[in-house]
MIBABA-658591 format. One record per residue (C-alpha): residue number from 1; residue in one letter; x, y, z. Coordinates in steps of 0.001 Angstrom, whole numbers, plus 500000, padded with zeros to 6 digits. Example, Ala and Ser with C-alpha at 12.3 -4.5 7.8 and 13.67 -1.06 7.14 Angstrom:
{i->1, aa->A, X->512300, Y->495500, Z->507800}
{i->2, aa->S, X->513670, Y->498940, Z->507140}
***
This chain:
{i->1, aa->M, X->141769, Y->728334, Z->692606}
{i->2, aa->A, X->145266, Y->727849, Z->694216}
{i->3, aa->Y, X->145937, Y->724076, Z->695134}
{i->4, aa->E, X->146636, Y->723115, Z->698693}
{i->5, aa->R, X->149915, Y->722153, Z->699631}
{i->6, aa->D, X->150915, Y->719290, Z->698719}
{i->7, aa->M, X->147764, Y->718316, Z->696605}
{i->8, aa->A, X->149394, Y->716614, Z->692561}
{i->9, aa->I, X->146252, Y->716318, Z->690463}
{i->10, aa->V, X->148423, Y->713608, Z->687420}
{i->11, aa->F, X->147481, Y->712932, Z->684130}
{i->12, aa->D, X->147606, Y->709301, Z->682062}
{i->13, aa->S, X->147194, Y->710738, Z->678358}
{i->14, aa->V, X->147982, Y->706548, Z->678167}
{i->15, aa->T, X->144794, Y->705535, Z->679549}
{i->16, aa->K, X->142752, Y->708570, Z->679807}
{i->17, aa->A, X->143166, Y->708445, Z->683433}
{i->18, aa->V, X->143832, Y->710631, Z->687390}
{i->19, aa->I, X->145718, Y->710051, Z->689626}
{i->20, aa->V, X->144353, Y->712176, Z->692834}
{i->21, aa->S, X->146741, Y->713682, Z->695832}
{i->22, aa->F, X->144279, Y->715393, Z->698189}
{i->23, aa->R, X->144996, Y->715547, Z->701762}
{i->24, aa->G, X->147558, Y->712718, Z->702465}
{i->25, aa->A, X->145085, Y->710902, Z->699791}
{i->26, aa->T, X->145788, Y->709229, Z->696940}
{i->27, aa->V, X->143231, Y->708160, Z->693958}
{i->28, aa->Y, X->142801, Y->706860, Z->691216}
{i->29, aa->L, X->140135, Y->708081, Z->688841}
{i->30, aa->P, X->139676, Y->705474, Z->686010}
{i->31, aa->G, X->138476, Y->707712, Z->683405}
{i->32, aa->P, X->138642, Y->707626, Z->680508}
{i->33, aa->Y, X->138861, Y->711873, Z->679899}
{i->34, aa->A, X->138464, Y->712942, Z->676110}
{i->35, aa->D, X->141272, Y->715308, Z->677436}
{i->36, aa->R, X->143682, Y->716561, Z->680014}
{i->37, aa->K, X->140893, Y->719865, Z->681156}
{i->38, aa->E, X->138366, Y->717349, Z->681643}
{i->39, aa->A, X->140374, Y->715546, Z->683884}
{i->40, aa->V, X->141233, Y->717951, Z->686093}
{i->41, aa->L, X->138168, Y->719356, Z->686573}
{i->42, aa->I, X->136799, Y->716275, Z->687673}
{i->43, aa->A, X->139344, Y->716074, Z->689866}
{i->44, aa->E, X->138667, Y->719552, Z->691339}
{i->45, aa->A, X->135717, Y->718091, Z->691778}
{i->46, aa->H, X->137085, Y->715520, Z->693696}
{i->47, aa->C, X->139120, Y->717362, Z->695628}
{i->48, aa->R, X->135752, Y->719858, Z->695983}
{i->49, aa->R, X->133786, Y->716913, Z->697501}
{i->50, aa->L, X->136244, Y->716130, Z->700272}
{i->51, aa->G, X->135937, Y->719745, Z->702395}
{i->52, aa->W, X->138404, Y->721655, Z->699452}
***
């Protein structure tokens, strides 16, 4: 699935958290998530709840 313009998902491998930038809002999802793949799935689900 293609991301919207200016949408970003960043996984922090130290804290195992993910940061999501979507439609002008930045959200920190603390996790911990097992790996980047899980974190991205959670972040994308968050964006879908917001209308993506």
